[in-house]
N, C-alpha and C positions, 0 to 999 in steps of 0.2 A: 637730682631729677625729682619732679613732682608727679603725683598721680591723681586721677579723678575716678571714683567709683560711682557709676550712675545706672539708670534703668530707663526703659521706655515707658510711655504714659499709659498704655493699655495693650491688651492682646491684639486688637485690631491694628494699632499703631506698629507693634512689633512685626506682625505679619506683612504690613505694607512696606516697611523699610529694611527688612532682612536682606534683600538683594543689594540695596545701597550700602549696607555694612559689609558686604562680601560673603554673606552666608545664605546662598540660594536654597540650601536644604532646609533652612528654618522657615522659609516663607510658606504660609498656609497651614503650618502646624498648630495644633490645639494647645490648650493650657497644660495638659499632662506632659507634652513634649518639652515645653519651656521650663516646667518644674525640674526636669532632668538635665537640661542643657548647661554645660559648664561655662564659667566666665571666659571672656575673650578680650584681648586688646584690639580695639577697632579704630584707633586714631593715634597718630603721633603728632605732638603739639609743639609749636614754637611761639613763645611769648616774649615781646620786647617791651621793656620799661621805658618811660620817658627819660630815665637816667642814662639810657643806652645799654643797660644790662640785658642780656638775652639768656633765657632759660628754656629747658626742654622738659616735656612731660608726655604722659600716656593716659589715654582714656580707657578704662576697664568697664566693659559692659557686663553687668552682673547677671543678666537674663532674669532678674526678678521682675514680676509684673504685679500691679496693684490687685488684680483679680485673685491672686493667691491668698490675700488676706480676706477678701470677700468670700472665697470658697473654703475658708478655714484651713488652708494649706500652710499652717504656721511653721511646721517643721521645714517645709520646702523653702519658705521665705527666709527663715533664719539661716538655713544651710547656704542659700544663695549669697548672703552678705558675708558670712564667715569664709566661704570658699573664694569669694572675690578678694577679700583682704589677704588671704594666704597667697593667692595668685599674684597680687600686687607686690607683696613682700618678696616673693621668689624672683621677681623681675629686678630686684635691687633698687626699687623706688624708695627715696628717702622720706618723703612725707606725702600722704594720700588723704584726700578729702572724701567723706561719705556724703554723697548728694541725694536729694529727694527723700524717698522713704528709707534709704539705707540707714541714716543716723537714727530715725524714729524707731525702726525695727531693733537696732542695736540697743537702744535705751529701754524700749518697752519689754523686750524679752531678756534683758540683763545679760547680754552676750559678753560683757566684760569678764565674766567668770570663766569664759572659755579661753584658755591660754595655750593648750596643746591640741593641735589638729593633725591627726596621723603622726608623721614624724617631724612636724614643723612646730616650733615654739613661736606663738604669735607675739610679735613685738608691738604691743598696744601703743607705745609712744610714737610709732611711725604713722599714726592715723589721727585725723582731726575731723570733728563733725562739720566744721565750717559755720557753726551757729553763732560764734562771737561776731564774725564779720557780717553775717546776715542780720543779726539784731541791730548792729550799728547802722547798716544801710537802711533798714526799715525806719529807724529813728530819724535819720537824715531825710528820708523821703517824707516823713510827717512834717518836718520843719520846712523843707523846700516846697512841698506841694501847698502847704498853708500859705506861704508867701506868694506863690504863683496864682492861687485862686482866691486870694483876699480874705482868708480866715485868720483872725487874730488869736494865736494860741493862748494868750493871756486871758481871753474871754471864752475859750473853747472847751468843749467836753470831748475827750478822746476815749473811745471804748476799745479795749483790747480783748478780742475774742480768741480764747485759747491762752488766757493770761497766766495759767499755772504751768504751762510747758516751759521747756528750756529757753526757747527764743522769746516767748510771750512774757515770761517773768523778767527777763533781761530788758526787754523793751519798756516795761513798766518802771523798772528801777532807773533806767537812763532818762526817760521822760520826766520822772519825778525830780531827779537830781540835776539835770542839765538844761531843762527848759522851765518856762514859767506857766506851763499848761494849768488852766484853772481847775479842771476836774478830770479825774481818771475814773473810768468805769471798768470794773473787772468782771469778765464773763468766762466761765468754764463749767465743765460738768462736775468736777470734784469740789464739792462745797467745803470740805475740810481744808483742802489746799488753798482754796480761794480766801478763806478767812485767815489762814496763816500768812498768805501774801499781804493781805491788807494790814495785818499786825506788823509785819516787817516794814512796810512802807509808812505806816502811821497815817495813812489817808486812803481814799478810794471808796467808791460805792460798789458793793457786790450786787449784781443784778442778773436776771435771766436775759436771753437775747431779745425776747419780745418787749421787755421794758427798756433795754439799752438803745436799740436802734432809733426810736423816735426822738431821742434827746441828743444823739451823738453828732457832732460836727465832723468828726473824723472817726472812721472805723478801721482798726488794724486787725486784719483777719489772719490769724496764725493757728487756728484750730488744726490739729495735726492729722486727723484721719480722713480717709477719702469720703466717708459718709458720716453724718452726724448732724450738727447744727446747720440750718440753712437760712438764707436771707429772704424775708418777705419784702420785696422791693417797695410795695405800697406803703410800708411803715417808715422808710428812710426819710430823714430830715432833708429839706431842700433849702439851700444847697448843702452838700456834704461831700467829703472825700472818702473813698473806699480803697484801702490799700490791700491788695490781694497777695498775702504772703504764703498762700498754700501752693501745693503742687499736685496735679497739673493746674496751670492757671487758666481759668475759664470764665471768670467774672466779667471781663471786658466784653465778651460776646453775649453773655447771659443778661447783663445789665446795661442797657442802652436807653437811658431816660434823661431828660433835661436836668441840669444842675446836680447830677450825681457823677462825680469825676472819679473814674476807676484807674488806679495806678497798679502796674505790675510790680508787686512788692518783692524785695530781696533780689532785684536785678541791678547789675552795674553795667556801666558803659566804659570801655577802655579807650584810651586816647589814640592807640595805634592798632591797626588790624592784627588779629591773631591768626596764625597759620594753622587752621584745623578745619574739620568738616562736621563735627558732632553737633554744633549749634544749628547747622542747616537741617539735620535730622530731626531736631526737636522744634523746628519751625520758629526759631527766634527771629524777630523782625529785622534785625541787622546782625546776622550771624557772625560776622567778622569782628564786631565790636561789643555786642551784648552777651552777657553770661550771668549765670547764677552766682550770687555773692559767696555761697558756700564753696563753689569751685575756686573762686578768686582767692579764698583764704589760703588754700594750699600753694597757689602761685606766690602769694605774698610771703609765706613762710620760706619758700624756696629762694625768692629774691633776697631775703634777709639772712638766709642760712640758719633759720630757727627750725631745726629738724626735730621737733617734738610737738605733741598735740597741744593745740592752743585752746580748743574747745572740747571738753570731755566731762561726762557725768551730768546728771540732771541738776539744774539750778546752780551751777558752779560758775556761771559767767559773771564777771565783775565789771563794774563801770570803768575801772582803770584799764582792764584789758580791752574793753571796747574802744576806749580812747587810743590805746596803743596800736591796735590793728587798724583803726581809722586813720591814724597819722601815716602809717606806711602805705595804706590804700591810696591816699592822696599823693604821697611821695612817688609812687610808681605809675600814676596816671589813671586810676580808677575813680569813678564818680557815680553817685546814685542816679538811676534812670528815672526821669520824670517826663512821662509821655505827654 
């Protein structure tokens, strides 16, 4: 059995959908209540591969909300993720993906040091961040969207915003090794890590966001936190492709200008309808077919019987593992979403 640990996009979203999730008492409650709310299984899932294989899974709502980070409720945020992991483990789930901010919180606050929670020994190998599959899908979205919108990668500049993060650095390594992209531009807040990444790649221009946007044919946005760098639409090159790899995804509604093509990054489409309700709750455009690539990673690991974490630790994603997860993604009927 596979598991998915996720969270809703905001307090307002949580209040609005609590009844749909079967928790009437949560509706209308404030942030302090959600800080104390325990994790819950809110969906049972059935997924069918194009090979005919059928697997079962569960969606665990962590009750974490992004406002907890904004309000500096860091202890509450970390407790949410750890408790959700313990809860998933106690349900006998073999492999569970950490979706949305869950994996970011785990890495940022170094939660891997926590192995004992009350009377439970946390089996870290039963959890995966989903970042390897997400990075692979983002790279394929770069390639396929360039083909769709007539941008020649061999002549293009690709800016990766959030380049030093786990996903961003993997995207840079894969684009460098697997494509003929002309120029990589590396954008992030940590200058030391940026220059380390450039040294590892042996190429790439280190720039600020203000310098990068006007020259980028493709922008891959994987900056990890809810608030930070922002896009000045007026500086975007025309035409350009903007791949929104953040969560929640809001660039498609915020940026509606001619010749700027916004792609919902890190989203896959499955070939067969998935029996679940959670993608309706997060307003996915085709909820029976579209899902986050990080969630799909745990499904792929379950399909293959690889019950161990595939993505774990900062900047540990290899090109070889991206190729490997990409191959089984295709095998079971997943493909990058290019809207």
